[in-house]
N, C-alpha and C positions, 0 to 999 in steps of 0.2 A: 504494500500500500504506500503510495507516494505521500510526501509531506502535505501537499494540498488536500489529499483525500482524508488524511488524519484530522486536519483542521475542520473539514466539512463534517466528519463524523462527530467531532466534539461539539460543533454548533448544533447538529441535529439533536444530540443528547440534551444540550442546554434548552433548546426550544421545546423538547418533549417535557422537560422538568417544568418549564413555564406553563405549558398546556395543562399538566396535572394540577398545578397550583391554582391557576386562574379559572380554568374551565371545569375541572373535575372537583375542585375544592377538597382535595385529599389531605389527610393529616400529614404532618412533617415526617412522621415515622414511615407511613406507607409510601410517601413520595420518595424518600431516601432509599427504601427497599427496592422500589421499581427501578430507580436509576442504577443501583448496584447490580440488579439482575441484567440490565442491558450492558453495563460495563463488562460483566462476565462474558457475555457473548462477544463483545468487541475484542476482548483479550484472546478469545478463541480464533477470531477471524484474522487478526493482524498478522501472525506468522504465516498464515496461508495466503496472504496478499489479497484477501477478499474485503470488499467494501459492504457496509450494511445494506445499501440499496441494491446490491447484486445478489443478495441472499436468496436461495431457493429452498424448497421443501427438503431436498436431499441434504443440504448443508445443515439445516436445523435438526434433522433427524440424527445426523452425525454429531452435532453439538450435544444433543440429549444423551447420546451414547457415551460421549466423553465425560459427562457428569456422572453417569453410572460407573464408569471406569475409575472415577475419583472417589468412589464409595459414598457418594451423596445419596441419601435416602429418597425413595420415590416421593414422599410428601414434600420434601425440600425441593426436589426437581419440579414438582407441579407448581410450587410457589414461584420459583424462578421463571418458569414458563409463563405464568400469568403476567409478569412484568414485561416479558418480551412480546407477548400478544398485544398488550396495551401500547407498546412502542410502535409496532407495525400497523395497528389500527390508526394511530395518530399519523403515521407517514402517508397512509392512504387518504385520510381525512384532509390532510393539508396539501395533497396533490403531489407529493414526492414519488408515490408509487400508484400504479393503476390497480394492482391486485395485491391482496394480503397473502404472503407466503406461509403464514401460520394457520390458515383456514383448515387445511387438511391434516395438520399436525396433531397426532394423538397424544393425549395426556398420559403420563405414567400411571400405572395401576397402583393406587395407594391403599386400596381396601377401605372398608367402612369402619370408622372409629365412632362408636356410640358413647357419648359422654355420660358420666355418672349422674344419676338423678336421685334426689331424696323424696321419700314419701311425705304426704302432708303430716303424718305422725312424727316423722323425723324432723321436719321443719319446726313443729311445735316443741319437740324435745330440745332442739337446739336453743330455742328462745327461752324455754323454761329453765335451762341450765344457767342462764345469766344471773349473777348475784346483783340484785337491785340495790343492795347496801353498799356496793363498791362505787368508787368515784365516777366511773364511766359506764355503769351498768345500764342506766336508762338510755344513754346514747347508743350503746350497742344493740339494745332491743329495737330502737328506732331504725338503725342501719339495716338490720336483718329483715325487719318487716317491710321496709321501703324497697330494698333490693328484690325481695321475693314478690312483693305486691306489684312492682312495676317492671320486673325483668331487666334490671339495670346491669350494664357492664360495670366492672370495678372502677374504671376511670370515670364513668358517668356518675357513680355514687360519690366519689371523692370530689368531683367538680360541681356537684349540685349546690345551687345557691338559694339564699332566702328569696331573692327576687325572681326565682324560677317557680316558686310555690304558689299555687292557686287552690289552697286547701278548702276554702269555702265552696269552691266550684267542683272539687273532687279531681283536680288535675295537677300535674307538674310538667314543667317544660324541661326537656332533656336535650343536651347537646351531645350528639353521638360522633361517630367517625366522620372525618372530613368536615367538621363543624356543622354538620347537618342537624337541624333542630326538629323535634317532634313533641307533640303533646301526648301524655300518657295518663290514663286514669289511675287514681291511687285509692286503695281500699280505706274504708272508715277506720279499720284497726290500725293501719299504718299512720293515718292522720292523727289518731289518738296518741300513738307512741311518740310522734314528732312533737305534738303539743306538750306532752309531759316532759320531753327532753328540753324544749325551749326554755322552760323555767330554770333549769340548771345551766343551760348554755349562757343565759343572760348574765350570770355571775362570773363568767370567764373573761378576763381582760385580754381580748384577742389582739394580736399584733396587727399593725397597719398593713393593708393589702389583703387581709384574710377575713375582714369583717363580714363579707357577704356569703362566705361559704357556710353551708348548713352544718356539716359534720366536722368538728374541730377537736384537736387534742387539748385536754385541760392542762397537760404538762408543758407542751411546747407552745401552746397558744396560737397554733397555726392549723390550716386544714389538714385532714388526714392524708397520709400517703397510701399508695397502693400496697406497699409492703406491710404497713401497719394493719390495713384491712384484711390482708391475707392471714396474718398471724392471729388476729382476733377470731376469725371464722375457723381456722384449723385447730386452734386451741380449744374453742367451744366444742367442736366435734369430738375431740379426744376426751374432754370432760364428760360429754354426753354418752360416751361409749359407742359412738357411731364408727363402724369399722371401714366404711367406704372412704376412698381417697377423694376428698373434696377440696374445693377452693371457692373463692367468692363467685366464680363463674357457675358453680354448681347450682346456686340459687336461681340464676337466670335460666339454666337448662330445666330446672324443676318447674319454674313458672310456666315456660312454654309447653312442657309436657303435660302439666296439669290442665292447662287451657285446652289442649287438643283432646285430652281424655274427657273433658267436660263438654265437648261438642263444638268448640270454637272453630270458626272458619280459618283455613291456613293463611288467607290473605290478611285477616285481622291480626293474626299472630305475627305475620311479617311486618305489618305496620307498627305494632306494639314494640317489637324488638329493634326496629330501625334497620332491617335487612334490605339492602338495595336489590338483591337477587332472590327471587322466590326459591331458587334451588338451595340456598343456604338454610332456609326455613324447613325445607322438606326432610331434613335429617330427623326431625321430630316425628314424622310419620313412620320412619324406620324404627325409632325407639318404641313407638306404640305397637307396631307389628311384632317387634322382637319380644316385648312383654306379653303380648297376646299369645304368642306361640309358647312361651314358657308356662303361662297359666294353663293352657290346654294340655301340655305334656304332663304337668303336675297333677291336674285335677280331673282330666277326662277318664271315665271308667274303663275304656278300652286300653288306654295307656297304663293305668294302674294294674289291670289284670295281667298285662304282659310284663309288668315290672319296669316299665319305662319311666315311671314317675319317681323312682328311687334314686 
């Protein structure tokens, strides 16, 4: 690849980054990941003297094979491929290419990973384990009820602000990935827990710049971090004797699964979770089907008679 071609490739990558920032409104982390994915492809192309605009399906298939040779796991390969797909969609959109070379490129087989889900009883057990006499007990009850009631990501819970609360109307405003905002209904129980917490929160001398965040640390006087929230939930799970491997995201998975089991429409769940692609939400239909199969194997008389339920 000539010096001029290298400069052109660099400019294409810069324009792609601007497109992601301005047109797609992606978060900084997602934007950086996509750019790194494309840079990985560029590193593969350069010693072969290939320019990004000259890439063919065969070249991309060989690139994926090289990732496999580097012992990069299929799930990571699929993530890298998503960034490269986005890059070539941009090149077509902006007129650099007439056809997208990634269209017929097959994604690596990653297998289906079903996230861990808590039952309603386990959610209640988690909450009942909280010691309300402790300094931040009521805050932690409010956190878990709100995350489960609204299906929040851990970052969304940490960044939830007082100015985002419309409790009298039964809604909160959530800022999700790519700074996309959505209105989410909140349960009466979560509202009650927040109101009880607000009485304690008002006594905390919060540091400047953190006054509007709902969930704050009484010790640090700042908004909660993702790591702190992770420790709170995993520690409560251990205290409650819950053996499942859970994280703050488990509350979100449980929220979506319980909605689906209750008969909620998949599009409604998609909107509540803030998923851009319905395909992301569809994993919960697999969770439901997986659970249904387990129940049938365990309880159906034919299976019991044959010893399959043991």
